Structures are given as C-alpha cells and as structure tokens.
N, CA, C and O atoms as a DFTB+ gen file, in Angstrom:
480 C
 N C O
     1  1       0.835      -1.185       0.000
     2  2       0.000       0.000       0.000
     3  2       0.882       1.252       0.000
     4  3       1.928       1.304       0.646
     5  1       0.423       2.248      -0.744
     6  2       1.139       3.513      -0.858
     7  2       0.185       4.635      -0.468
     8  3      -0.911       4.756      -1.016
     9  1       0.622       5.459       0.495
    10  2      -0.227       6.543       0.975
    11  2       0.397       7.893       0.629
    12  3       1.556       8.162       0.944
    13  1      -0.401       8.731      -0.023
    14  2       0.040      10.074      -0.407
    15  2      -0.154      11.033       0.775
    16  3      -0.883      10.725       1.718
    17  1       0.497      12.183       0.715
    18  2       0.329      13.210       1.742
    19  2      -1.097      13.720       1.819
    20  3      -1.520      14.232       2.856
    21  1      -1.849      13.585       0.723
    22  2      -3.241      14.033       0.703
    23  2      -4.180      12.961       1.261
    24  3      -5.395      13.155       1.260
    25  1      -3.647      11.851       1.732
    26  2      -4.371      10.733       2.354
    27  2      -4.948       9.722       1.367
    28  3      -5.587       8.760       1.794
    29  1      -4.746       9.906       0.070
    30  2      -5.164       8.902      -0.912
    31  2      -4.278       7.674      -0.756
    32  3      -3.082       7.791      -0.489
    33  1      -4.874       6.491      -0.927
    34  2      -4.134       5.237      -0.791
    35  2      -4.172       4.494      -2.125
    36  3      -5.212       4.423      -2.779
    37  1      -3.017       3.941      -2.520
    38  2      -2.887       3.229      -3.784
    39  2      -2.267       1.857      -3.548
    40  3      -1.406       1.691      -2.684
    41  1      -2.710       0.889      -4.318
    42  2      -2.170      -0.466      -4.219
    43  2      -0.976      -0.674      -5.137
    44  3      -0.101      -1.489      -4.844
    45  1      -0.934       0.051      -6.238
    46  2       0.131      -0.147      -7.224
    47  2       1.050       1.065      -7.254
    48  3       0.584       2.205      -7.236
    49  1       2.370       0.818      -7.300
    50  2       3.326       1.934      -7.237
    51  2       3.217       2.905      -8.413
    52  3       3.433       4.103      -8.227
    53  1       2.890       2.427      -9.616
    54  2       2.829       3.341     -10.756
    55  2       1.626       4.286     -10.656
    56  3       1.702       5.422     -11.124
    57  1       0.516       3.836     -10.055
    58  2      -0.619       4.736      -9.837
    59  2      -0.270       5.788      -8.786
    60  3      -0.610       6.965      -8.913
    61  1       0.419       5.322      -7.742
    62  2       0.844       6.221      -6.673
    63  2       1.778       7.303      -7.210
    64  3       1.604       8.483      -6.908
    65  1       2.769       6.901      -8.008
    66  2       3.737       7.857      -8.549
    67  2       3.053       8.873      -9.456
    68  3       3.356      10.064      -9.382
    69  1       2.139       8.427     -10.307
    70  2       1.418       9.349     -11.199
    71  2       0.591      10.342     -10.390
    72  3       0.564      11.533     -10.699
    73  1      -0.079       9.850      -9.362
    74  2      -0.882      10.723      -8.505
    75  2       0.006      11.705      -7.752
    76  3      -0.314      12.890      -7.650
    77  1       1.105      11.214      -7.234
    78  2       1.987      12.038      -6.417
    79  2       2.563      13.212      -7.208
    80  3       2.734      14.300      -6.658
    81  1       2.863      13.004      -8.490
    82  2       3.383      14.102      -9.318
    83  2       2.380      15.237      -9.425
    84  3       2.767      16.405      -9.412
    85  1       1.106      14.915      -9.529
    86  2       0.055      15.931      -9.623
    87  2      -0.235      16.515      -8.249
    88  3      -0.315      17.732      -8.084
    89  1      -0.388      15.652      -7.283
    90  2      -0.786      16.061      -5.937
    91  2       0.285      16.913      -5.248
    92  3      -0.049      17.850      -4.522
    93  1       1.555      16.601      -5.464
    94  2       2.615      17.344      -4.773
    95  2       2.601      18.818      -5.157
    96  3       2.904      19.673      -4.325
    97  1       2.252      19.133      -6.411
    98  2       2.162      20.539      -6.825
    99  2       1.062      21.266      -6.061
   100  3       1.246      22.405      -5.632
   101  1      -0.072      20.613      -5.894
   102  2      -1.209      21.216      -5.184
   103  2      -0.875      21.398      -3.709
   104  3      -1.157      22.446      -3.127
   105  1      -0.276      20.381      -3.110
   106  2       0.111      20.457      -1.691
   107  2       1.112      21.589      -1.484
   108  3       0.982      22.371      -0.543
   109  1       2.116      21.676      -2.366
   110  2       3.124      22.724      -2.243
   111  2       2.500      24.112      -2.392
   112  3       2.782      25.011      -1.599
   113  1       1.662      24.283      -3.398
   114  2       1.034      25.592      -3.625
   115  2       0.199      26.015      -2.427
   116  3       0.273      27.170      -2.008
   117  1      -0.588      25.117      -1.871
   118  2      -1.416      25.439      -0.705
   119  2      -0.560      25.764       0.518
   120  3      -0.893      26.670       1.283
   121  1       0.529      25.037       0.707
   122  2       1.412      25.286       1.841
   123  2       2.056      26.663       1.716
   124  3       2.103      27.414       2.690
   125  1       2.555      27.002       0.518
   126  2       3.224      28.284       0.320
   127  2       2.272      29.455       0.483
   128  3       2.658      30.493       1.019
   129  1       1.043      29.306       0.032
   130  2       0.064      30.394       0.135
   131  2      -0.219      30.780       1.589
   132  3      -0.577      31.925       1.864
   133  1      -0.063      29.835       2.524
   134  2      -0.270      30.141       3.949
   135  2       0.700      31.207       4.441
   136  3       0.379      31.962       5.359
   137  1       1.884      31.274       3.839
   138  2       2.944      32.154       4.314
   139  2       3.139      33.388       3.446
   140  3       3.956      34.247       3.775
   141  1       2.408      33.490       2.352
   142  2       2.497      34.635       1.453
   143  2       1.531      35.713       1.947
   144  3       0.430      35.872       1.420
   145  1       1.969      36.447       2.968
   146  2       1.108      37.436       3.630
   147  2       1.338      38.821       3.056
   148  3       2.339      39.077       2.387
   149  1       0.395      39.706       3.330
   150  2       0.529      41.088       2.858
   151  2       0.509      42.092       4.005
   152  3       0.509      43.302       3.780
   153  1       0.493      41.584       5.236
   154  2       0.477      42.490       6.390
   155  2       1.084      41.772       7.594
   156  3       1.504      40.618       7.505
   157  1       1.118      42.474       8.707
   158  2       1.706      41.919       9.926
   159  2       0.652      41.485      10.938
   160  3       0.911      41.509      12.141
   161  1      -0.517      41.095      10.477
   162  2      -1.548      40.593      11.400
   163  2      -1.005      39.400      12.177
   164  3      -0.362      38.516      11.612
   165  1      -1.272      39.389      13.471
   166  2      -0.849      38.306      14.378
   167  2       0.670      38.182      14.501
   168  3       1.178      37.113      14.841
   169  1       1.394      39.263      14.227
   170  2       2.851      39.276      14.366
   171  2       3.200      40.147      15.566
   172  3       2.702      41.266      15.694
   173  1       4.053      39.637      16.440
   174  2       4.507      40.379      17.614
   175  2       5.542      41.426      17.200
   176  3       6.400      41.155      16.360
   177  1       5.459      42.605      17.781
   178  2       6.434      43.671      17.536
   179  2       7.269      43.880      18.790
   180  3       6.741      43.897      19.902
   181  1       8.565      44.039      18.606
   182  2       9.482      44.324      19.701
   183  2      10.192      45.633      19.354
   184  3      10.931      45.703      18.372
   185  1       9.965      46.659      20.160
   186  2      10.531      47.996      19.908
   187  2      10.219      48.484      18.492
   188  3      11.067      49.092      17.838
   189  1       9.014      48.217      18.031
   190  2       8.582      48.692      16.723
   191  2       9.032      47.839      15.539
   192  3       8.766      48.182      14.387
   193  1       9.706      46.740      15.818
   194  2      10.204      45.864      14.754
   195  2       9.461      44.528      14.826
   196  3       9.368      43.934      15.901
   197  1       8.933      44.048      13.697
   198  2       8.193      42.781      13.736
   199  2       9.119      41.602      13.991
   200  3      10.205      41.511      13.418
   201  1       8.675      40.704      14.856
   202  2       9.423      39.488      15.143
   203  2       8.983      38.441      14.116
   204  3       8.061      37.659      14.350
   205  1       9.670      38.452      12.979
   206  2       9.282      37.620      11.847
   207  2      10.516      37.339      10.990
   208  3      11.465      38.123      10.977
   209  1      10.494      36.230      10.286
   210  2      11.547      35.901       9.327
   211  2      10.966      36.071       7.932
   212  3       9.910      35.520       7.622
   213  1      11.655      36.834       7.091
   214  2      11.244      37.004       5.706
   215  2      12.019      36.019       4.843
   216  3      13.244      35.939       4.934
   217  1      11.312      35.274       4.011
   218  2      11.935      34.374       3.052
   219  2      11.484      34.831       1.669
   220  3      10.286      34.939       1.405
   221  1      12.440      35.099       0.791
   222  2      12.109      35.572      -0.559
   223  2      12.157      34.418      -1.553
   224  3      13.113      33.643      -1.577
   225  1      11.119      34.313      -2.369
   226  2      11.064      33.319      -3.436
   227  2      10.502      33.997      -4.682
   228  3       9.295      34.215      -4.793
   229  1      11.392      34.328      -5.615
   230  2      10.990      34.974      -6.854
   231  2      11.098      34.023      -8.028
   232  3      11.170      34.471      -9.172
   233  1      11.110      32.734      -7.781
   234  2      11.165      31.749      -8.854
   235  2       9.940      31.807      -9.735
   236  3       9.960      31.300     -10.857
   237  1       8.880      32.411      -9.253
   238  2       7.649      32.483     -10.027
   239  2       7.316      33.891     -10.465
   240  3       6.148      34.279     -10.419
   241  1       8.299      34.672     -10.890
   242  2       8.043      36.048     -11.304
   243  2       7.048      36.068     -12.454
   244  3       7.232      35.385     -13.462
   245  1       5.993      36.859     -12.293
   246  2       4.888      36.979     -13.241
   247  2       4.118      35.660     -13.402
   248  3       3.421      35.453     -14.395
   249  1       4.254      34.796     -12.431
   250  2       3.506      33.538     -12.374
   251  2       2.985      33.449     -10.956
   252  3       3.665      33.888     -10.028
   253  1       1.802      32.893     -10.758
   254  2       1.253      32.816      -9.405
   255  2       2.217      32.109      -8.457
   256  3       2.588      32.656      -7.419
   257  1       2.610      30.924      -8.810
   258  2       3.594      30.203      -7.986
   259  2       4.403      29.288      -8.872
   260  3       3.873      28.351      -9.469
   261  1       5.690      29.564      -8.955
   262  2       6.594      28.654      -9.640
   263  2       6.908      27.537      -8.663
   264  3       7.212      27.793      -7.497
   265  1       6.837      26.327      -9.122
   266  2       7.089      25.189      -8.240
   267  2       8.539      25.212      -7.758
   268  3       9.465      25.397      -8.547
   269  1       8.719      25.021      -6.456
   270  2      10.059      24.878      -5.899
   271  2      10.522      23.449      -6.152
   272  3       9.705      22.538      -6.279
   273  1      11.825      23.260      -6.223
   274  2      12.347      21.900      -6.317
   275  2      11.987      21.170      -5.027
   276  3      11.689      21.808      -4.018
   277  1      12.012      19.859      -5.050
   278  2      11.658      19.084      -3.860
   279  2      12.569      19.424      -2.690
   280  3      12.107      19.550      -1.556
   281  1      13.863      19.573      -2.961
   282  2      14.810      19.898      -1.879
   283  2      14.569      21.294      -1.321
   284  3      14.622      21.497      -0.108
   285  1      14.304      22.259      -2.200
   286  2      14.065      23.636      -1.746
   287  2      12.777      23.703      -0.924
   288  3      12.731      24.355       0.119
   289  1      11.733      23.024      -1.403
   290  2      10.470      23.016      -0.674
   291  2      10.631      22.330       0.680
   292  3      10.099      22.803       1.684
   293  1      11.358      21.224       0.710
   294  2      11.601      20.522       1.979
   295  2      12.360      21.414       2.955
   296  3      12.081      21.403       4.154
   297  1      13.316      22.184       2.450
   298  2      14.086      23.097       3.307
   299  2      13.192      24.211       3.848
   300  3      13.264      24.550       5.029
   301  1      12.346      24.781       2.981
   302  2      11.429      25.835       3.421
   303  2      10.468      25.290       4.471
   304  3      10.240      25.925       5.500
   305  1       9.911      24.122       4.209
   306  2       8.966      23.511       5.145
   307  2       9.636      23.223       6.487
   308  3       9.036      23.440       7.540
   309  1      10.862      22.740       6.453
   310  2      11.615      22.467       7.675
   311  2      11.870      23.755       8.456
   312  3      11.730      23.780       9.679
   313  1      12.245      24.823       7.750
   314  2      12.473      26.126       8.389
   315  2      11.219      26.592       9.110
   316  3      11.272      26.988      10.275
   317  1      10.096      26.543       8.414
   318  2       8.828      27.004       8.978
   319  2       8.457      26.197      10.224
   320  3       7.999      26.755      11.221
   321  1       8.658      24.898      10.159
   322  2       8.257      24.024      11.264
   323  2       9.178      24.141      12.473
   324  3       8.729      23.949      13.603
   325  1      10.465      24.452      12.262
   326  2      11.440      24.395      13.352
   327  2      11.874      25.749      13.912
   328  3      12.432      25.799      15.008
   329  1      11.636      26.837      13.197
   330  2      12.214      28.120      13.597
   331  2      11.551      28.721      14.836
   332  3      12.202      29.425      15.607
   333  1      10.277      28.450      15.029
   334  2       9.612      28.898      16.248
   335  2       9.109      30.333      16.233
   336  3       8.574      30.793      17.242
   337  1       9.257      31.051      15.138
   338  2       8.678      32.383      15.002
   339  2       7.993      32.461      13.639
   340  3       8.283      31.650      12.759
   341  1       7.090      33.422      13.453
   342  2       6.360      33.505      12.186
   343  2       7.283      33.727      10.984
   344  3       8.340      34.348      11.097
   345  1       6.862      33.213       9.851
   346  2       7.588      33.358       8.588
   347  2       6.658      34.015       7.582
   348  3       5.490      33.642       7.474
   349  1       7.175      34.991       6.847
   350  2       6.431      35.602       5.748
   351  2       7.204      35.321       4.474
   352  3       8.380      35.666       4.361
   353  1       6.534      34.690       3.514
   354  2       7.131      34.384       2.224
   355  2       6.903      35.577       1.296
   356  3       5.764      35.929       0.988
   357  1       7.995      36.189       0.857
   358  2       7.922      37.324      -0.063
   359  2       8.013      36.764      -1.483
   360  3       8.976      36.081      -1.830
   361  1       7.000      37.061      -2.299
   362  2       6.964      36.611      -3.694
   363  2       6.718      37.809      -4.598
   364  3       6.597      38.941      -4.131
   365  1       6.646      37.545      -5.882
   366  2       6.380      38.631      -6.826
   367  2       4.989      39.222      -6.620
   368  3       4.728      40.343      -7.058
   369  1       4.092      38.489      -5.960
   370  2       2.740      38.988      -5.729
   371  2       2.653      39.942      -4.546
   372  3       1.871      40.892      -4.587
   373  1       3.435      39.715      -3.491
   374  2       3.280      40.542      -2.293
   375  2       4.482      41.441      -1.985
   376  3       4.437      42.201      -1.018
   377  1       5.555      41.375      -2.781
   378  2       6.732      42.181      -2.430
   379  2       6.486      43.687      -2.463
   380  3       7.147      44.400      -1.709
   381  1       5.569      44.226      -3.296
   382  2       5.353      45.685      -3.231
   383  2       4.858      46.155      -1.861
   384  3       5.048      47.320      -1.513
   385  1       4.234      45.282      -1.082
   386  2       3.750      45.656       0.249
   387  2       4.886      45.765       1.269
   388  3       4.713      46.383       2.319
   389  1       6.038      45.175       0.972
   390  2       7.128      45.123       1.945
   391  2       8.373      45.890       1.519
   392  3       9.235      46.153       2.358
   393  1       8.499      46.253       0.261
   394  2       9.708      46.914      -0.209
   395  2       9.454      48.383      -0.518
   396  3       8.382      48.765      -0.988
   397  1      10.460      49.186      -0.244
   398  2      10.397      50.617      -0.537
   399  2      10.325      50.787      -2.051
   400  3      11.016      50.097      -2.800
   401  1       9.494      51.698      -2.480
   402  2       9.387      51.947      -3.914
   403  2      10.707      52.537      -4.427
   404  3      11.287      53.435      -3.817
   405  1      11.149      52.012      -5.543
   406  2      12.383      52.503      -6.143
   407  2      12.328      52.211      -7.634
   408  3      11.321      51.730      -8.154
   409  1      13.408      52.504      -8.297
   410  2      13.487      52.232      -9.725
   411  2      14.132      50.875      -9.981
   412  3      14.484      50.558     -11.117
   413  1      14.285      50.086      -8.946
   414  2      14.893      48.770      -9.107
   415  2      13.864      47.777      -9.624
   416  3      12.704      47.803      -9.213
   417  1      14.286      46.914     -10.512
   418  2      13.410      45.840     -10.968
   419  2      13.507      44.700      -9.960
   420  3      14.333      44.735      -9.047
   421  1      12.674      43.712     -10.130
   422  2      12.708      42.557      -9.228
   423  2      14.056      41.851      -9.287
   424  3      14.485      41.267      -8.293
   425  1      14.731      41.893     -10.429
   426  2      16.052      41.267     -10.554
   427  2      17.087      41.979      -9.696
   428  3      17.987      41.342      -9.149
   429  1      16.963      43.299      -9.575
   430  2      17.907      44.056      -8.767
   431  2      17.760      43.786      -7.277
   432  3      18.718      43.937      -6.519
   433  1      16.575      43.391      -6.858
   434  2      16.340      43.197      -5.429
   435  2      17.249      42.132      -4.834
   436  3      17.566      42.182      -3.645
   437  1      17.668      41.175      -5.641
   438  2      18.556      40.133      -5.125
   439  2      19.950      40.677      -4.842
   440  3      20.705      40.075      -4.078
   441  1      20.303      41.815      -5.450
   442  2      21.626      42.395      -5.257
   443  2      21.661      43.446      -4.160
   444  3      22.738      43.841      -3.713
   445  1      20.489      43.904      -3.721
   446  2      20.425      44.962      -2.728
   447  2      19.600      44.529      -1.524
   448  3      18.458      44.964      -1.372
   449  1      20.159      43.680      -0.667
   450  2      19.399      43.270       0.517
   451  2      19.236      44.438       1.479
   452  3      20.000      45.402       1.438
   453  1      18.259      44.343       2.318
   454  2      18.086      45.358       3.354
   455  2      17.238      46.521       2.945
   456  3      17.258      47.548       3.623
   457  1      16.482      46.416       1.857
   458  2      15.625      47.531       1.473
   459  2      14.175      47.224       1.830
   460  3      13.246      47.677       1.162
   461  1      14.001      46.454       2.884
   462  2      12.646      46.120       3.333
   463  2      12.079      47.282       4.110
   464  3      12.742      47.845       4.981
   465  1      10.867      47.634       3.797
   466  2      10.164      48.716       4.492
   467  2       9.315      48.102       5.584
   468  3       8.319      47.445       5.280
   469  1       9.667      48.290       6.827
   470  2       8.954      47.674       7.931
   471  2       7.842      48.556       8.483
   472  3       7.322      48.276       9.563
   473  1       7.473      49.593       7.787
   474  2       6.444      50.501       8.256
   475  2       5.201      50.391       7.380
   476  3       4.826      51.346       6.700
   477  1       4.589      49.265       7.400
   478  2       3.360      49.052       6.612
   479  2       2.189      49.675       7.331
   480  3       1.061      49.612       6.843
C-alpha cells in the first residue's frame, strides 16, 4: 500500500507515482500560500520591529507560484516548522507591500538586501 500526503491510498506503485506528481504541486502551492502574507496581522512587535523571518522566493516572477524543487520546498517547510517564530514568504505577488518603492526591478532586489520597508 502507498499513501500520499493528501491521504489517498494506492495499491500499485505506478498509480501512486502518477498521482503524487500531480498532488505534490497542489500540496506545495497550498502550503506556500499560507505564508504569502501582505500584512503583519498576528505578528509580535518588539521595539517597533516585527518578530518575523522574511523568506524571498521569486522563482515564479509573473507567475502565481513557480514550483520549488523538492529539496528547496523541503528546506522551506523544515524552516517554517522548526524556527519557532512567524515566517512571511515574499513573492512577486506581495513584495510591493514590503519593499520601498524605487526604480529597481525585481532582478535588482537580489543584489540589494536590506531595502525592506517595515512601516506598513
């Protein structure tokens, strides 16, 4: 018996593998959307600074969500589960809410860390 993360059970490995290829994309997309926030609701502030970890993922620029590799997704999931403080995933959809307006394109943002605007 083969059990998928979505709780579907399969008797044959080739059915399981075919299902898993489709299902893993849906599971990943739903998991990532939980952390793609646009505000600091339910985030603790210490001396005016949010107690949060920002993780940037621009692999899906101009796409709703570009699939992360299995290793990258596993690392992100592990970080979220073990870090013990809230995580906000910055993507091409929500980065304008967190970054200071400038003439930099999304490609430039990878070269200029520290331009996060914490005064939303």
